C-alpha positions in Angstrom: 162.2 100.6 107.3 159.7 99.9 110.1 156.2 98.8 109.2 153.6 101.6 109.2 151.4 101.6 112.3 148.0 103.1 112.3 146.6 105.2 115.1 144.4 103.4 117.6 140.9 104.8 117.8 139.0 105.7 120.9 137.1 102.4 120.8 140.4 100.5 120.8 140.2 99.4 117.1 142.8 100.1 114.5 141.6 101.3 111.1 143.3 100.7 107.8 142.1 102.2 104.5 142.2 100.4 101.2 142.0 102.3 97.9 139.3 100.8 95.7 139.6 103.0 92.6 137.8 106.0 91.1 134.0 106.3 90.7 132.7 109.3 88.8 136.2 110.8 89.1 136.4 110.5 92.8 138.8 108.3 94.8 136.9 105.6 96.8 138.3 103.8 99.9 137.0 101.1 102.2 138.1 100.9 105.8 138.7 97.7 107.7 139.2 97.3 111.4 141.2 95.1 113.8 141.9 94.9 117.5 145.6 94.8 116.6 147.7 96.2 113.8 148.3 92.7 112.6 144.6 91.8 112.4 143.8 95.1 110.6 146.6 94.5 108.1 145.4 91.0 107.5 141.9 92.2 106.7 143.3 94.9 104.4 145.4 92.2 102.6 142.4 90.0 102.1 140.4 92.9 100.7 143.2 93.6 98.2 143.2 90.0 97.2 139.5 90.2 96.5 140.1 93.3 94.5 142.7 91.4 92.5 140.1 88.7 91.8 137.9 91.4 90.2 135.4 91.5 93.0 133.2 94.7 92.9 133.7 95.8 96.5 131.6 98.9 96.1 128.5 97.0 95.2 128.6 94.7 98.2 126.4 97.1 100.1 123.5 96.6 97.7 120.7 95.0 99.7 119.5 91.5 98.9 116.1 92.9 98.0 117.5 94.5 94.8 118.7 91.1 93.5 115.5 89.3 94.6 113.3 91.7 92.6 115.8 91.5 89.7 115.5 87.7 89.7 111.7 87.8 89.7 111.7 90.3 86.8 113.9 87.9 84.8 111.6 85.0 85.6 108.4 86.9 84.7 109.4 87.1 81.0 110.5 83.5 80.7 107.8 81.3 82.4 104.0 81.0 82.5 102.0 83.1 84.9 101.2 80.2 87.3 104.9 79.3 87.4 105.8 82.9 88.0 103.4 83.0 90.9 105.1 80.1 92.5 108.5 81.8 92.1 107.0 84.9 93.8 106.1 82.7 96.8 109.5 81.2 97.0 111.3 84.6 96.7 109.0 86.2 99.3 110.0 83.5 101.8 113.5 85.1 101.6 112.3 88.6 102.4 113.9 88.5 105.9 117.2 89.0 104.0 116.0 92.0 102.1 117.7 94.7 104.1 121.0 92.9 104.5 123.8 94.0 102.2 124.5 91.2 99.7 128.1 91.1 100.7 127.3 90.3 104.3 124.8 87.5 103.8 126.0 84.3 105.5 125.0 80.7 105.1 123.5 80.5 108.6 121.1 83.4 107.8 119.6 81.5 104.8 119.7 78.3 106.8 117.7 79.9 109.7 114.9 80.8 107.2 114.6 77.3 105.9 114.8 75.8 109.4 112.0 78.1 110.6 109.8 77.2 107.7 110.5 73.5 108.1 109.2 73.7 111.6 106.2 75.9 110.8 104.8 77.7 107.8 103.2 81.0 109.0 100.6 80.8 106.3 99.4 77.3 107.1 100.5 76.8 110.6 102.0 73.5 109.5 105.6 72.3 108.5 106.6 73.3 105.0 107.1 70.5 102.6 110.5 69.4 101.4 109.6 70.2 97.8 108.8 73.8 98.8 111.9 74.1 100.9 114.0 72.9 98.1 112.4 75.4 95.8 113.1 78.2 98.2 116.7 77.1 98.5 117.0 77.1 94.7 115.6 80.6 94.6 118.1 81.8 97.2 121.0 80.2 95.2 119.8 81.7 91.9 119.3 85.2 93.4 122.8 85.2 95.0 124.2 83.9 91.8 123.4 87.2 90.1 125.9 89.2 92.3 128.4 86.4 92.3 128.6 86.3 88.5 128.9 90.0 88.5 131.9 89.6 90.9 130.2 91.5 93.6 130.5 88.6 96.1 133.2 85.9 95.9 131.0 83.0 97.0 127.3 81.9 96.8 126.5 81.3 100.5 123.2 79.6 99.8 124.7 76.6 98.1 125.6 74.9 101.4 122.2 75.2 103.0 120.5 72.0 103.9 116.8 71.1 103.9 115.6 69.5 107.2 115.2 65.7 106.9 112.2 66.0 109.2 110.3 68.2 106.7 107.2 66.3 105.2 107.5 65.2 101.6 104.3 66.9 100.7 101.7 69.1 102.4 98.9 68.1 100.1 96.1 66.5 102.0 92.9 64.6 101.6 89.9 66.1 103.1 88.2 64.3 106.0 84.8 62.8 105.7 83.4 65.6 107.8 85.0 68.2 105.6 83.6 66.5 102.5 80.1 66.4 104.0 80.3 70.1 104.8 81.2 70.9 101.2 78.1 68.9 100.1 75.9 70.6 102.6 77.0 74.2 102.0 75.5 76.0 99.0 78.0 78.4 97.6 79.1 79.9 94.3 82.3 77.7 94.6 80.4 74.5 95.6 79.9 73.0 92.1 83.6 73.5 91.2 84.6 72.0 94.6 82.2 69.0 94.1 83.6 68.3 90.6 87.2 68.5 91.7 86.5 66.4 94.8 84.5 63.6 93.1 86.0 63.7 89.6 89.6 64.8 90.2 89.6 67.6 87.6 92.3 70.3 87.8 91.5 73.9 88.3 92.1 74.8 84.7 90.0 71.8 83.5 87.1 72.8 85.7 87.4 76.4 84.5 86.9 75.3 80.9 84.2 72.7 81.6 80.8 73.2 80.0 77.5 71.6 80.9 77.5 69.8 77.5 80.7 68.0 78.6 78.8 66.1 81.3 76.7 63.0 80.5 74.6 62.4 83.6 73.0 59.2 82.1 76.4 57.7 81.4 77.9 59.3 84.6 80.9 60.7 82.7 82.7 64.0 82.2 84.6 64.6 79.0 87.8 66.6 79.5 89.0 68.1 76.2 90.3 71.5 77.0 91.6 73.7 79.9 92.0 77.3 80.8 95.5 78.9 80.8 95.9 81.6 83.4 98.0 84.6 82.5 97.9 87.3 85.1 94.6 89.1 85.1 93.8 87.4 81.8 92.9 83.8 80.9 92.0 81.9 77.8 90.6 78.5 76.8 93.1 76.1 75.3 91.9 73.1 73.3 93.6 69.8 74.3 95.9 69.4 77.3 99.6 69.6 78.1 99.8 65.9 77.4 97.7 63.3 75.6 96.7 61.8 78.9 95.0 65.0 79.9 92.3 64.4 77.3 90.1 61.8 79.0 86.7 60.6 80.0 86.2 60.6 83.7 83.7 58.2 85.3 82.0 59.9 88.2 80.2 58.5 91.3 76.4 58.6 91.7 76.9 61.0 94.5 78.2 63.7 92.1 75.6 62.7 89.5 72.8 63.3 92.0 74.3 66.7 93.0 74.6 67.8 89.4 71.1 66.8 88.6 69.9 69.2 91.2 71.8 72.2 89.8 70.1 74.7 87.4 71.4 73.9 83.9 72.7 76.7 81.7 74.4 76.9 78.3 78.1 77.4 78.4 80.7 77.3 81.2 79.8 75.7 84.6 82.1 78.0 86.6 82.3 81.7 85.8 83.0 85.0 87.3 80.0 86.9 88.9 79.9 88.8 85.6 79.6 85.6 83.6 83.1 85.8 82.2 86.0 83.3 82.1 87.6 82.7 85.5 91.0 84.2 86.0 93.8 83.6 88.5 92.7 86.5 90.6 89.0 85.6 90.5 89.8 82.1 91.6 91.9 83.4 94.5 89.1 85.8 95.6 86.4 83.1 95.2 88.4 80.5 97.2 89.2 82.9 100.1 85.5 83.7 100.5 84.6 80.0 100.2 86.9 79.0 103.1 85.7 82.0 105.1 82.1 81.1 104.6 82.6 77.5 105.5 84.3 78.5 108.7 81.6 81.0 109.6 78.9 78.5 109.0 80.4 75.8 111.2 81.4 78.0 114.1 85.0 78.9 113.2 86.3 82.4 112.9 89.1 84.1 111.0 91.3 87.0 112.0 94.1 88.5 110.0 97.2 86.4 111.0 100.4 88.0 112.0 103.8 86.5 111.1 104.3 83.3 113.1 100.8 83.2 114.6 98.3 80.4 113.9 95.0 81.0 111.9 92.1 80.0 114.1 89.8 77.9 111.9 87.6 74.9 112.4 88.0 74.0 108.7 91.6 74.3 107.7 92.3 75.9 104.3 92.3 73.6 101.4 93.1 74.2 97.7 91.9 72.9 94.4 94.7 70.3 94.3 93.7 69.1 97.8 90.3 68.3 96.4 91.9 66.5 93.4 94.1 64.6 95.9 90.9 63.6 97.8 89.6 62.0 94.6 92.8 60.1 94.3 92.4 58.9 97.9 88.8 57.8 97.1 90.1 55.8 94.1 92.7 54.1 96.3 90.3 53.2 99.2 87.7 52.0 96.6 90.2 49.5 95.3 90.6 51.0 91.9 93.7 49.7 90.2 96.6 52.1 89.6 96.3 52.1 85.8 92.6 53.0 85.9 93.4 55.7 88.5 96.1 57.0 86.2 93.5 57.3 83.3 90.9 58.9 85.6 93.4 61.5 87.0 95.0 62.2 83.6 98.5 61.5 84.7 100.9 61.3 81.8 103.2 59.0 83.8 102.0 56.0 85.8 104.8 56.6 88.2 103.0 59.7 89.4 99.9 57.7 90.3 102.1 54.9 91.8 103.7 57.5 94.0 100.3 58.7 95.3 99.1 55.2 95.9 102.4 54.2 97.7 102.1 57.2 100.0 98.4 56.4 100.8 99.2 52.8 101.4 101.9 53.7 103.9 99.6 56.0 105.8 96.8 53.4 105.7 99.1 50.8 107.2 100.4 53.1 109.9 96.8 54.0 111.0 95.9 50.3 111.1 99.0 49.4 113.1 98.1 52.3 115.4 94.9 50.4 116.3 97.1 47.8 118.1 98.1 50.4 120.7 94.5 51.5 121.2 93.5 47.8 121.7 96.3 47.1 124.1 95.4 50.2 126.1 91.8 49.2 126.4 92.8 45.7 127.4 95.1 47.0 130.1 92.2 49.2 131.5 89.8 46.2 131.5 92.3 44.1 133.5 92.6 46.7 136.3 
């Protein structure tokens, strides 16, 4: 008996229907197309094989956005708020995939997102760090793993994605001397917190829990014994730290002592909301956005709402709390403070973390010094002409 041939459509394609089963009592079919009968039959056979594997063909049209939000909902109930916020950032980087049916997502589409971010992050205008890119890749894998385990897609097409080797290891930075001076010269509600993080290396949560009674200006020390845990719109003070190393006495430079002596003293917390309450994640975000804006307005910069892929015109580039802490680590390094003392001052639980920072700073320092050779040779060449 001759093989059945399907009628060629007006566009020249041949359509073959494959029965998928019943849904709500109705028969469901999926149509595949080919330029020839052989090609169409091959696609139909492949579809039948996937059905035999238990793949849920009908759910392939579900957009990626559904699983992205489902993944975030699962994370929200299992991690801290700050960790969840980082997951939101990683998942949002994958939003260009939102409208694509999950069954049609290809590896090159995920790869294109990572490659674009490796070249330039639209939020910072700089390349995205390898750590962040790896976290975005992990998010993509875990999101697509939801439909894969449900037999909606046969393969996880994010697993083969590669992070660009050219991506920087970290985007954390130390502030320049000019930026540090501008922080010192600009009165602001965030100034005291910025000064303490920059010249004592405290974390945001540690600064949020710091009281005036924790500072001994005569001994030039700050006692760190507690921190603030941020949980959405709420926050609370937690005695102690995540590790024993977090509880420490930080020796501060006279520059910070002199600044703190000039500040009006009060009872209780040093950094608070405008209403006097404990700082929350949202209040920190709002405070810091206004701080960066005011610094730029004072020093001649301007800010406009950036569009995707456009640079943010600023004289003072945005910096975060951890950049200020990294600045303190840089000060320790350039001051010749040994790595063990630096570990104790920064509250690192593992000296390898401190060594990693020092090694990176040492590499940058040597590169800058060697760069002076080129400058010297260029000057010498000009002088000889």
